[in-house]
C-alpha positions as CSV (number, residue, x, y, z in Angstrom):
1,X,31.6,-5.3,-27.9
2,X,32.1,-1.7,-26.9
3,X,28.5,-1.4,-26.4
4,X,28.5,-4.2,-24.1
5,X,31.5,-2.5,-22.0
6,X,29.6,0.8,-21.9
7,X,26.7,-1.2,-20.7
8,X,28.6,-2.9,-18.0
9,X,30.2,0.3,-17.0
10,X,27.0,2.2,-16.6
11,X,25.2,-0.6,-14.7
12,X,28.1,-0.9,-12.3
13,X,28.4,2.8,-11.8
14,X,24.6,3.0,-11.2
15,X,24.9,0.4,-8.8
16,X,27.5,1.6,-6.8
17,X,26.1,5.3,-6.6
18,X,23.0,3.7,-5.2
19,X,24.8,1.8,-2.7
20,X,26.6,4.6,-1.7
21,X,23.9,7.2,-1.3
22,X,21.7,4.9,0.5
23,X,24.5,4.1,2.8
24,X,25.1,7.7,3.4
25,X,21.6,8.5,3.9
26,X,20.9,5.5,6.5
27,X,24.1,6.7,8.3
28,X,22.6,10.3,8.6
29,X,19.3,9.3,9.5
30,X,20.8,6.9,12.5
31,X,22.7,10.0,13.5
32,X,19.6,12.1,13.8
33,X,17.7,9.4,15.8
34,X,20.6,9.0,18.0
35,X,20.7,13.0,18.9
36,X,16.9,13.0,19.1
37,X,17.3,10.1,21.7
38,X,20.1,12.2,23.7
39,X,17.8,15.2,23.6
40,X,14.7,13.2,25.1
41,X,17.0,11.5,27.8
42,X,18.3,14.8,28.8
43,X,15.0,16.3,28.9
44,X,14.1,13.5,31.2
45,X,16.9,13.8,33.4
46,X,16.4,17.5,33.7
47,X,12.7,16.7,34.8
48,X,14.0,14.4,37.3
49,X,16.6,16.6,38.7
50,X,14.1,19.3,39.2
51,X,11.7,17.3,41.4
52,X,15.0,16.8,43.8
53,X,14.9,19.8,46.1
54,X,18.6,19.9,46.7
55,X,19.2,20.9,43.1
56,X,20.5,24.2,42.7
57,X,18.8,26.7,40.1
58,X,22.3,27.4,38.5
59,X,22.6,23.7,37.9
60,X,19.1,23.8,36.4
61,X,19.8,26.6,34.3
62,X,23.1,25.1,32.8
63,X,21.3,21.7,32.0
64,X,18.7,23.8,30.4
65,X,21.2,25.7,28.4
66,X,22.7,22.4,27.2
67,X,19.3,21.0,26.0
68,X,18.7,24.3,24.1
69,X,22.1,23.9,22.5
70,X,21.2,20.2,21.6
71,X,17.7,21.3,20.3
72,X,19.3,24.1,18.1
73,X,21.5,21.3,16.4
74,X,18.6,19.3,15.7
75,X,17.0,21.3,13.0
76,X,20.6,21.7,11.2
77,X,20.8,18.0,11.1
78,X,17.2,17.5,9.9
79,X,18.1,20.1,7.1
80,X,21.2,17.9,6.2
81,X,19.2,14.8,6.1
82,X,16.7,16.4,3.8
83,X,19.5,17.6,1.4
84,X,20.7,14.1,1.7
85,X,17.2,12.9,0.6
86,X,17.2,15.2,-2.3
87,X,20.5,14.1,-3.5
88,X,19.4,10.6,-3.5
89,X,16.5,11.5,-5.4
90,X,18.7,13.2,-8.1
91,X,21.0,10.1,-8.3
92,X,17.9,7.9,-8.6
93,X,16.5,10.1,-11.5
94,X,20.0,10.0,-13.1
95,X,20.2,6.1,-12.9
96,X,16.6,6.0,-14.4
97,X,17.8,8.0,-17.1
98,X,20.9,6.0,-17.7
99,X,18.8,2.8,-17.8
100,X,16.5,4.5,-20.4
101,X,19.7,5.2,-22.2
102,X,21.1,1.6,-22.1
103,X,17.7,0.4,-23.3
104,X,17.8,2.9,-26.3
105,X,21.2,1.6,-27.5
106,X,20.2,-2.1,-27.0
107,X,17.4,-1.5,-29.0
108,X,19.1,0.3,-31.8
109,X,21.7,-2.5,-32.0
110,X,18.9,-5.0,-32.3
111,X,17.4,-3.0,-35.0
112,X,20.8,-2.8,-36.8
113,X,21.5,-6.5,-36.3
114,X,17.9,-7.2,-37.8
115,X,18.9,-4.8,-40.8
116,X,22.0,-6.9,-41.2
117,X,20.0,-10.1,-41.1
118,X,17.9,-8.7,-43.9
119,X,21.1,-7.8,-46.1
120,X,22.5,-11.5,-45.6
121,X,19.4,-13.0,-46.4
122,X,19.1,-10.9,-49.7
123,X,22.6,-11.8,-50.7
124,X,21.7,-15.5,-50.1
125,X,18.7,-14.9,-52.7
126,X,20.7,-13.2,-55.2
127,X,23.3,-15.6,-55.0
128,X,20.9,-18.4,-55.5
129,X,19.2,-16.5,-58.2
130,X,22.3,-16.0,-60.2
131,X,23.1,-19.5,-60.4
132,X,26.8,-19.3,-59.8
133,X,28.9,-22.3,-59.9
134,X,28.1,-24.9,-56.9
135,X,31.3,-24.4,-55.3
136,X,31.2,-20.8,-55.0
137,X,27.6,-20.8,-53.9
138,X,28.7,-23.5,-51.0
139,X,31.7,-21.3,-50.0
140,X,29.4,-18.0,-49.8
141,X,26.7,-19.8,-48.0
142,X,29.1,-21.3,-45.5
143,X,30.7,-17.9,-44.6
144,X,27.1,-16.1,-44.3
145,X,25.7,-19.2,-42.1
146,X,28.9,-18.4,-39.7
147,X,27.8,-14.7,-40.0
148,X,24.3,-15.5,-38.9
149,X,25.3,-17.7,-36.3
150,X,27.7,-15.1,-34.8
151,X,24.7,-12.7,-35.0
152,X,22.6,-14.7,-33.5
153,X,25.0,-15.4,-30.4
154,X,25.7,-11.5,-29.9
155,X,21.9,-10.9,-30.2
156,X,21.3,-12.9,-26.9
157,X,22.7,-10.1,-24.9
158,X,20.5,-7.7,-26.6
159,X,17.0,-9.3,-26.1
160,X,16.5,-8.2,-22.6
161,X,13.5,-6.2,-22.3
162,X,13.9,-3.2,-19.8
163,X,11.0,-1.5,-18.0
164,X,12.0,1.7,-20.0
165,X,10.5,0.2,-23.3
166,X,8.1,3.5,-23.6
167,X,10.6,5.6,-22.7
168,X,12.8,5.0,-25.9
169,X,9.9,5.2,-28.3
170,X,8.4,8.3,-26.8
171,X,11.4,10.4,-26.6
172,X,15.1,9.6,-28.3
173,X,17.8,10.9,-25.9
174,X,19.6,14.2,-26.8
175,X,22.6,13.4,-29.1
176,X,25.0,15.6,-26.9
177,X,23.9,13.7,-23.8
178,X,24.4,10.4,-25.5
179,X,28.1,11.8,-26.9
180,X,28.8,12.7,-23.6
181,X,27.8,9.3,-21.8
182,X,29.9,7.5,-24.4
183,X,32.8,9.7,-24.0
184,X,32.9,8.9,-20.1
């Protein structure tokens, strides 16, 4: 139950982080495109104004200065967009690690449930072999059958196969990282 809660918490946190970073990145990209559009329109305005003979040289210089200021701002916005893309990449990698960690937890839970099933089956067999009175056997069997049904229901949530199956078998997560993740 605690594992399912942790799983749900991690999945919702990953989804939220992905959405917020994607929205932030999209907003910054729109802002950059808007500024590029403004720069282009100002350049075309200056070009058309230069063609008009009544325009003073001082006005042309002033408009040129404004264009230079806007062009100077453009690289800093491109750098900011690159930083946001890098941050988004880090979040995506962190999300992939958490997905792998969830898969490892699910796999371990499944293995533990399989071991428990084996223990229950062995206890069924030893009870039948010891030839205890039929009333006691029926009582033990019915409680063990309930445990098996309960395990089967719980196992349905763990059966999902993630695309990280190779990740878990190739490299187990660092225990300190796992403890940190469980603690948060």
